[in-house]
N, C-alpha and C positions, 0 to 999 in steps of 0.2 A: 503447677511447671519451674523450670530452676532458672532464673533470668540471669543469677553470677554468678561463675566462678574462678576463686581465689586461690590457689592450690598450690604451696610451697611457698610465695612471698619472699624474696629479700631485695627491702627496699632502704640504701643506705645510704647515707649524705657522705660527701669525700670531706673530707679535713687536713688539717695541716698535721696533726694527731693521729692519723691512722681514714678507716669509717667508723659513723657513726649508722650506730644496727637500731633506725629508728622505728622498722619496719623489718623483723625476723622470721623469718616461715611461717605465715601467716596464712591460714585453712581457713577460709569461709564458704558457705553455701545461701545466697538467698533467691527466695518465689516469686513469681510476682504478686504482687499487690501488699507483699506481706511488709514489717518493720524490724529492723533489726537498728538496735539501740549499741554503740562502742562508748562502754561507761572507765575509765579510767579517770588519776593523777592528768594534770600537764605534762608533758615529754612523757609519753608513756606511749604513745603509733598512734593516738584514733585517727587526728588528721591525716597522719599521713600515711596511711592504709585507705581513708577514702576517699583522696585527689591521686592516688595513683592510679585510680580507677580510669582519670580520662586524664592522667597522667600533667595535671596541673601545679606542678612544683618546684622549687630553684633547681639554679640549671647547676648546680653542680650533683640532687641526686641522682641514681644510676642503680638501673634492676639488678641485681649478682645472681638472684636466680630465680626459679619461679615460672607462672600465669597468671591471666587476667582473661576467663572470658565469661566475654557481656556479648550473652544471648547470641552464641554462637562464633563470635569478632574477639578472635585472642589483638589484644589491648595491646599487647606491649610489643605489637609486628609494626603498627600504623604510623604513617611519617606523622608527622604537626598539622599538614594539609587535612588529614583524612580521620583524626582528629577530632581539628576545629570544624569541619562540615559532617562528617557523620555522626560523631559521638555526642560531641561537647554541648549543651541546648536541646541537642533536635533527641537525643536516647536520654542523656544525662543532663540534669543539669544543679546549681550549685545555690544553695541560701546559705551565704556569707556569717560569722560571727556579730562585726559589725556592720549592720544594711548602710548605715550612712556610707563606710568607705567603699561599698558597693556598685556603688551609683559614682557618677563620672557628675561633677556639680556646676559642669558648666552647660548639658543639657536639661531638659526638660523629662521627668520621668517618663513620661507616655511616648518621647522621641527614643530616647533607649529600649523602649518593647519595642517598639516600632520597626527600631533600625535590624534588633533580635527575627522578628516576626522575616521581617522580608530577605533577612541574609541567608537563611535556612532554606525559605518555602520561593522559587521561581513565582512569577503572574501575580503577586497578592501587593494592592497597591495601598498606599500610602492612607488610604479614607481606610480600605479595609483592614487595616493593620492596629489602625485606634481606633476604630469601632471593637478590636478585640479586647483591646487595651482594655478599654469604654467597660463593657460586660465584667473583666475579668475582675476592676476595681470593684463594680455593681457586688458581685458574687462574696467576694471577700470581707461587705461590710464596708467601699470606701465612696464617696461621693465623687463619682464617674469623672464628674469638672476639676476634677483634681491631676487628671493626668499634664494637666497643663503647667503646674508648677512643681517645682525644682528643687533637689531632695532635702536643701535646707530649711523647704517648704514647711516639714514635715517631722509631724512629733516621731516620738522613738517607737513609738508603733503603731503604728502607720507607715511610716518608712517599713518598720518589718514585714508587716501587710503590702508593698508598693513590690516589694523583693521577694514574695511570697509570687504574686500577680508575674515578675519578670520570668519567674522560676519555670510556672506553671503553663505558659505562654505557648510553648508546642506540646505541652500534652507529655512529658517525657513519661521513657519505663521509669529510669530511675532519679530518687530524688535524694543530693548531699542535704544535709542541714547541720550546718556543722555551728553547735552551738545557738538554735536561732532564739533561742529568750535570754540571753547574756546581756545583763542592767537592763533587764524590765521588771516591774515591780510584778507579786502574783498573781494577781487579780489577769495584767493583760498578761503573761505569761501561761495563764489556763484558756484563752483569749487565743492566743496565737497555736498553741499545741493541738488546741480544739478545730481550729480553720485549717490548719496546715493537714489535718487527721481528717478530715469532711472531705476535701478539694486532694486528697493520694485518693481515698476512695471513688469516688467521682471519675477519678481517672483511669483507676486501675492500677493505680501504677505503685512500685516498691519503694523505699524508704531508707536509707542509714540514717538513723540521727546518733550524732559526736557531741557529748557532753561531758563533766566531771563527778554531774548530781544523778547520782541513783533511781533519785527519789520522780524526774524528769519521765529518764524510761521505764522505770519500772509502769508508771501512768501509759505513754506510749506508747512502746513497742511488743510486737507477738516473741520475737525470741534477743537474749542481751550475750553479749559479749566483751568480758571485761578484760583492760588493758590494764598490763604492766612490764615497763622494760623492754620494747619492743616487740611484745607478746602477746595473746590470747590465752590469757592463763586459764580459763573459765566460759566455758560457753552453753546457753541449754533455753529452754521458753521462760519466759520473761520470770512464772511464778514461782518455776521452780530457785531458780536465781537468788529471787526476793525470799523466798519461806527457807531453801534446803542449799544452800549455799558450799562445797566443800573448799575452796581457796581459805588458805587464810583472808590471803589480800580481798576480798570479795564479803568475808566475815568483817573485814577490818571496814567495808566502806559502806553495808550494808549500819555498824551501830553509829556512824555518821546519819545513820535517816532517822528525824525524829517521831515516836510512834505518837501519832495528836490522841490515841488513847491514854494516858500514860504523862503526863504534866512533867512530873514530878523524874522521870528517866530521864537520866544523865550521857547526852553524847559523848564519846568516845573517841579522842583524834587517834590514831597510826601513824606511833612515832621514828623517824627521821626520815629520809627524804629520797626520793627517788635516782635511780642509781645510775651512775657514768656507763654511758653504752661506746665507747672507742675502746674494743677489746675488753666484754666483759669479762671472757673467760666463764671457766664450766660454772656449774655446777646452779641452783636456780636466784632466779635475778631478785628475790622476794626475801632471800633465808638470813640476810644484815636487819628487814626491820622482825622478820616473824616469829614471835614469841612458841611457834611450836618448830622452831629447826634442830635439824639435827643434824649430825656427822656428815650425812651420806648428802643432804641438799648444799652443804657447800664444795660436795664434791662432784656430782655427777647432777648434769643437766634433768631433769623432770619431763619424762613424756609424755603424750595427748594421754589420754587415757578415758576412756564410754565406760561411762555409767547407763541407766533405766534412762530410755527414750531421747538418745542422745544430749545424752548430762555428758560432755566434756571437760577435762580439767588435769593441767600439767602440776602437781605434785607429790608428792612420793608417800604424803600422810592423809590424802584423799580417801582411804577405806578407812580413815577412823574418823568421819563427816559429825556424828553422834556428838562425841567426847573434844570435838573442835568446836564445834560450835558453844557448848553450857561452858567451854574458858571461856572462849572469846565474850561472854557475855557480861566475864567480870572486870570491872573496873586494873583492879588486879596485874590481870595476866598482861597487861597492854604496860602500865606502870613500870612493871619491870626492867620492862626495855626502853624505858623514860631515862630510866637510873643513870645507864651507863650504853654505852657504841657496843653490841655483839658485836665479837671478832671472831673468823674460823678458829674450830678447834684444832690446839697443835699436832699435830703428825709425832708423833713417835719422840724420841729422847725419854731423859729420864726419870722418873716419877720425882 
């Protein structure tokens, strides 16, 4: 059953130079219990897309067009009070990038969980809410007595578990996990992802997992949406994105994903930097960094094209996927882009 539908969303930020097109014509569907991974470099629009669902964005963010239907409710039409009381935490919770920054340092972790429970659920006493917090700590492998500790008394991994407890205390339908394993070592990272997935399954909650690390989303997601320049350039089930991507940007991200079976395999980075999103113009936003860009890529914005099993790609050369994959595996293909910045082809004029 579909829980979330984002249709044609344009969420822009106002600036002195004009609109910053952080989320530009976004289309996403998410079912109950499903995990969607949003992957891409910093500035690609991942967090803006996710935070748009609960409208937890800066004051200069503005919905220009599109809709966000969450479980039958049009989120863009809700007032601030309705969002606080009906959607945030009650229906949609968030695990922020840095758990330490997500807690108020002057209150114990338990007090903050109790406050959230009692704000959204009438008739729950402090004792009952605290007992629920203790039960969640126990389920997450944290000593229940630690609910009386302050955030600074927690290690990074323990603080992240406490934040998961806060995010799950009302059994939300959707969890937004924004880089939930950043700055944690790989062992703790794996445990945190396993904990989130286990609790998510227990509550049958959907999840949007935001990360720059394609290896993380490949492990924890049912479906992956690849974000670049404020757009979703490719989306499909996780296996298809990892094994048979069609967009050059996805191929570049995959090159940075180490193969543990081949220790001699060299990682290849994508040359260049993400685009400026104030008036990005026509054409593919990845063209200046793409070794496969042709004249059309600079002039015409690619439209979504659907391939097998819901595999949706925005690329003029997506139907040449076999060739693109073969060439993208060659270091020389990307090294040529590193030698000089690719410029748009000169239109007209004498030869």
